[in-house]
NUTORTOR-691266 format. One record per atom (N, C-alpha, C, O, CB): residue number from 0; residue in one letter; atom name; x, y negated, z. Coordinates in steps of 0.02 Angstrom, whole numbers. Glycine has a CB too. Layout:
<sites>
    k  r   a      xx      yy      zz
  NUM  A  CA       X       Y       Z
...
</sites>
This chain:
<sites>
    k  r   a      xx      yy      zz
    0  M   N    1669     505   -2727
    0  M  CA    1641     438   -2722
    0  M   C    1633     420   -2648
    0  M   O    1601     458   -2611
    0  M  CB    1574     433   -2760
    1  G   N    1660     365   -2627
    1  G  CA    1654     344   -2558
    1  G   C    1588     310   -2543
    1  G   O    1553     288   -2588
    1  G  CB    1711     298   -2541
    2  R   N    1573     308   -2480
    2  R  CA    1511     275   -2458
    2  R   C    1529     205   -2433
    2  R   O    1583     194   -2406
    2  R  CB    1475     317   -2403
    3  P   N    1483     159   -2443
    3  P  CA    1496      91   -2419
    3  P   C    1498      89   -2343
    3  P   O    1467     131   -2310
    3  P  CB    1443      43   -2444
    4  A   N    1535      42   -2315
    4  A  CA    1542      36   -2243
    4  A   C    1482      -1   -2215
    4  A   O    1488     -58   -2192
    4  A  CB    1608      -1   -2225
    5  T   N    1425      31   -2216
    5  T  CA    1363       0   -2192
    5  T   C    1335      36   -2131
    5  T   O    1278      23   -2112
    5  T  CB    1312      -2   -2247
    6  G   N    1374      80   -2102
    6  G  CA    1349     118   -2044
    6  G   C    1307     178   -2064
    6  G   O    1276     209   -2021
    6  G  CB    1308      73   -2000
    7  Q   N    1306     195   -2128
    7  Q  CA    1268     253   -2150
    7  Q   C    1301     316   -2124
    7  Q   O    1361     319   -2112
    7  Q  CB    1263     254   -2226
    8  T   N    1260     367   -2116
    8  T  CA    1285     432   -2095
    8  T   C    1332     459   -2148
    8  T   O    1316     457   -2207
    8  T  CB    1227     481   -2082
    9  K   N    1390     483   -2126
    9  K  CA    1438     510   -2175
    9  K   C    1413     575   -2204
    9  K   O    1375     612   -2172
    9  K  CB    1507     520   -2142
   10  V   N    1433     588   -2264
   10  V  CA    1414     649   -2298
   10  V   C    1451     708   -2266
   10  V   O    1511     704   -2254
   10  V  CB    1429     645   -2374
   11  M   N    1415     762   -2254
   11  M  CA    1445     822   -2227
   11  M   C    1439     875   -2281
   11  M   O    1385     903   -2293
   11  M  CB    1410     846   -2160
   12  G   N    1493     889   -2314
   12  G  CA    1492     937   -2368
   12  G   C    1512    1006   -2346
   12  G   O    1569    1019   -2329
   12  G  CB    1538     914   -2424
   13  F   N    1465    1051   -2346
   13  F  CA    1479    1121   -2332
   13  F   C    1426    1162   -2367
   13  F   O    1371    1138   -2380
   13  F  CB    1482    1137   -2255
   14  R   N    1442    1223   -2382
   14  R  CA    1395    1267   -2416
   14  R   C    1396    1334   -2381
   14  R   O    1442    1373   -2389
   14  R  CB    1412    1274   -2492
   15  P   N    1343    1347   -2341
   15  P  CA    1341    1412   -2307
   15  P   C    1330    1468   -2358
   15  P   O    1308    1455   -2414
   15  P  CB    1285    1413   -2254
   16  P   N    1346    1529   -2340
   16  P  CA    1334    1585   -2385
   16  P   C    1260    1587   -2406
   16  P   O    1216    1574   -2365
   16  P  CB    1355    1652   -2353
   17  K   N    1248    1604   -2469
   17  K  CA    1180    1602   -2496
   17  K   C    1130    1643   -2455
   17  K   O    1075    1618   -2442
   17  K  CB    1180    1627   -2567
   18  P   N    1146    1704   -2434
   18  P  CA    1096    1742   -2394
   18  P   C    1077    1705   -2329
   18  P   O    1019    1705   -2310
   18  P  CB    1124    1812   -2377
   19  L   N    1126    1675   -2297
   19  L  CA    1112    1638   -2235
   19  L   C    1069    1577   -2250
   19  L   O    1021    1563   -2215
   19  L  CB    1178    1616   -2201
   20  R   N    1087    1540   -2303
   20  R  CA    1048    1481   -2322
   20  R   C     977    1500   -2341
   20  R   O     930    1465   -2322
   20  R  CB    1082    1445   -2381
   21  D   N     968    1554   -2378
   21  D  CA     901    1576   -2398
   21  D   C     859    1594   -2337
   21  D   O     800    1574   -2333
   21  D  CB     906    1636   -2445
   22  E   N     888    1631   -2290
   22  E  CA     851    1650   -2230
   22  E   C     833    1588   -2189
   22  E   O     777    1582   -2163
   22  E  CB     891    1700   -2187
   23  F   N     880    1542   -2183
   23  F  CA     869    1480   -2146
   23  F   C     811    1441   -2176
   23  F   O     767    1417   -2140
   23  F  CB     933    1437   -2145
   24  E   N     810    1435   -2242
   24  E  CA     757    1399   -2276
   24  E   C     690    1434   -2268
   24  E   O     638    1401   -2261
   24  E  CB     773    1390   -2349
   25  Q   N     690    1500   -2270
   25  Q  CA     628    1538   -2260
   25  Q   C     601    1528   -2189
   25  Q   O     540    1519   -2180
   25  Q  CB     639    1612   -2273
   26  L   N     645    1529   -2139
   26  L  CA     623    1520   -2070
   26  L   C     595    1449   -2060
   26  L   O     544    1440   -2027
   26  L  CB     681    1532   -2022
   27  A   N     628    1400   -2089
   27  A  CA     604    1331   -2083
   27  A   C     536    1324   -2117
   27  A   O     490    1293   -2089
   27  A  CB     654    1281   -2114
   28  A   N     528    1354   -2176
   28  A  CA     464    1350   -2212
   28  A   C     409    1385   -2173
   28  A   O     352    1361   -2173
   28  A  CB     471    1381   -2282
   29  A   N     425    1440   -2140
   29  A  CA     375    1477   -2101
   29  A   C     347    1435   -2044
   29  A   O     290    1443   -2023
   29  A  CB     404    1542   -2074
   30  E   N     389    1389   -2020
   30  E  CA     367    1344   -1966
   30  E   C     346    1275   -1993
   30  E   O     336    1228   -1955
   30  E  CB     422    1335   -1914
   31  E   N     340    1271   -2060
   31  E  CA     321    1209   -2093
   31  E   C     367    1151   -2073
   31  E   O     344    1097   -2057
   31  E  CB     248    1192   -2077
   32  R   N     432    1166   -2075
   32  R  CA     482    1116   -2058
   32  R   C     529    1106   -2117
   32  R   O     538    1151   -2158
   32  R  CB     522    1136   -1995
   33  K   N     557    1047   -2121
   33  K  CA     608    1035   -2171
   33  K   C     672    1069   -2147
   33  K   O     688    1067   -2087
   33  K  CB     619     958   -2182
   34  P   N     709    1100   -2192
   34  P  CA     773    1130   -2172
   34  P   C     819    1080   -2138
   34  P   O     856    1098   -2091
   34  P  CB     808    1162   -2232
   35  S   N     819    1018   -2161
   35  S  CA     863     968   -2130
   35  S   C     845     955   -2057
   35  S   O     889     944   -2016
   35  S  CB     860     902   -2170
   36  D   N     780     956   -2041
   36  D  CA     759     947   -1972
   36  D   C     782    1005   -1928
   36  D   O     805     996   -1872
   36  D  CB     683     939   -1967
   37  A   N     775    1066   -1955
   37  A  CA     797    1125   -1917
   37  A   C     873    1124   -1908
   37  A   O     898    1146   -1856
   37  A  CB     775    1190   -1954
   38  L   N     909    1100   -1958
   38  L  CA     982    1097   -1953
   38  L   C    1003    1046   -1900
   38  L   O    1050    1060   -1863
   38  L  CB    1012    1078   -2021
   39  V   N     970     990   -1898
   39  V  CA     986     940   -1847
   39  V   C     973     968   -1777
   39  V   O    1012     958   -1731
   39  V  CB     945     874   -1858
   40  E   N     917    1005   -1769
   40  E  CA     903    1036   -1705
   40  E   C     957    1086   -1686
   40  E   O     979    1088   -1628
   40  E  CB     834    1071   -1707
   41  A   N     980    1126   -1734
   41  A  CA    1033    1175   -1721
   41  A   C    1097    1140   -1700
   41  A   O    1133    1164   -1656
   41  A  CB    1044    1218   -1783
   42  M   N    1112    1084   -1732
   42  M  CA    1173    1047   -1714
   42  M   C    1168    1021   -1643
   42  M   O    1216    1025   -1605
   42  M  CB    1185     989   -1763
   43  H   N    1110     994   -1624
   43  H  CA    1100     969   -1556
   43  H   C    1109    1026   -1506
   43  H   O    1142    1018   -1455
   43  H  CB    1030     937   -1549
   44  D   N    1079    1084   -1521
   44  D  CA    1085    1141   -1476
   44  D   C    1157    1163   -1467
   44  D   O    1179    1178   -1412
   44  D  CB    1043    1200   -1502
   45  W   N    1195    1164   -1522
   45  W  CA    1265    1184   -1519
   45  W   C    1307    1135   -1478
   45  W   O    1349    1155   -1438
   45  W  CB    1294    1191   -1590
   46  V   N    1295    1070   -1488
   46  V  CA    1332    1019   -1450
   46  V   C    1316    1025   -1376
   46  V   O    1361    1022   -1334
   46  V  CB    1314     948   -1476
   47  K   N    1251    1034   -1359
   47  K  CA    1233    1042   -1288
   47  K   C    1266    1104   -1257
   47  K   O    1288    1102   -1200
   47  K  CB    1156    1047   -1281
   48  K   N    1269    1158   -1296
   48  K  CA    1301    1220   -1272
   48  K   C    1375    1206   -1257
   48  K   O    1401    1227   -1205
   48  K  CB    1294    1277   -1324
   49  K   N    1410    1172   -1303
   49  K  CA    1480    1157   -1293
   49  K   C    1491    1112   -1233
   49  K   O    1540    1120   -1196
   49  K  CB    1510    1125   -1356
   50  R   N    1447    1064   -1221
   50  R  CA    1452    1020   -1163
   50  R   C    1445    1061   -1098
   50  R   O    1482    1050   -1051
   50  R  CB    1398     965   -1165
   51  R   N    1397    1108   -1097
   51  R  CA    1388    1151   -1038
   51  R   C    1450    1193   -1026
   51  R   O    1473    1200    -969
   51  R  CB    1326    1196   -1046
   52  E   N    1477    1222   -1080
   52  E  CA    1537    1264   -1073
   52  E   C    1596    1223   -1046
   52  E   O    1633    1246   -1003
   52  E  CB    1556    1296   -1140
   53  R   N    1604    1163   -1072
   53  R  CA    1659    1119   -1050
   53  R   C    1650    1101    -976
   53  R   O    1698    1102    -938
   53  R  CB    1662    1055   -1093
   54  A   N    1588    1085    -956
   54  A  CA    1575    1067    -887
   54  A   C    1588    1126    -840
   54  A   O    1617    1118    -787
   54  A  CB    1502    1042    -878
   55  A   N    1567    1186    -861
   55  A  CA    1578    1246    -821
   55  A   C    1652    1260    -813
   55  A   O    1675    1280    -760
   55  A  CB    1542    1307    -851
   56  K   N    1690    1250    -866
   56  K  CA    1763    1262    -864
   56  K   C    1797    1212    -817
   56  K   O    1843    1231    -781
   56  K  CB    1793    1256    -935
   57  Q   N    1774    1151    -816
   57  Q  CA    1803    1100    -772
   57  Q   C    1787    1112    -699
   57  Q   O    1825    1093    -655
   57  Q  CB    1780    1030    -792
   58  E   N    1730    1145    -686
   58  E  CA    1709    1158    -617
   58  E   C    1746    1217    -586
   58  E   O    1752    1222    -525
   58  E  CB    1634    1171    -615
   59  R   N    1771    1263    -628
   59  R  CA    1807    1321    -603
   59  R   C    1876    1301    -576
   59  R   O    1911    1262    -608
   59  R  CB    1815    1374    -657
   60  P   N    1894    1328    -519
   60  P  CA    1962    1314    -494
   60  P   C    2014    1349    -538
   60  P   O    2002    1402    -565
   60  P  CB    1970    1337    -420
   61  E   N    2070    1318    -544
   61  E  CA    2126    1346    -583
   61  E   C    2153    1408    -549
   61  E   O    2160    1410    -488
   61  E  CB    2183    1294    -594
   62  A   N    2169    1459    -588
   62  A  CA    2199    1519    -560
   62  A   C    2274    1507    -550
   62  A   O    2305    1472    -590
   62  A  CB    2187    1581    -607
   63  P   N    2303    1536    -496
   63  P  CA    2375    1525    -483
   63  P   C    2419    1559    -532
   63  P   O    2480    1554    -527
   63  P  CB    2392    1550    -414
</sites>
């Protein structure tokens, strides 16, 4: 089923392995956080890491 073109966030369908999902949910609950909030934070951290890696790669001189 498609989503209407209203600018809504697109659906991201993935299913992590159950042990990983269970541990993730337990960690979020221990900090009284929603798993979705913790997931968004993890995504932000990963994107920032990739930006740093890309910037560092661009700053290095090319090897001959």
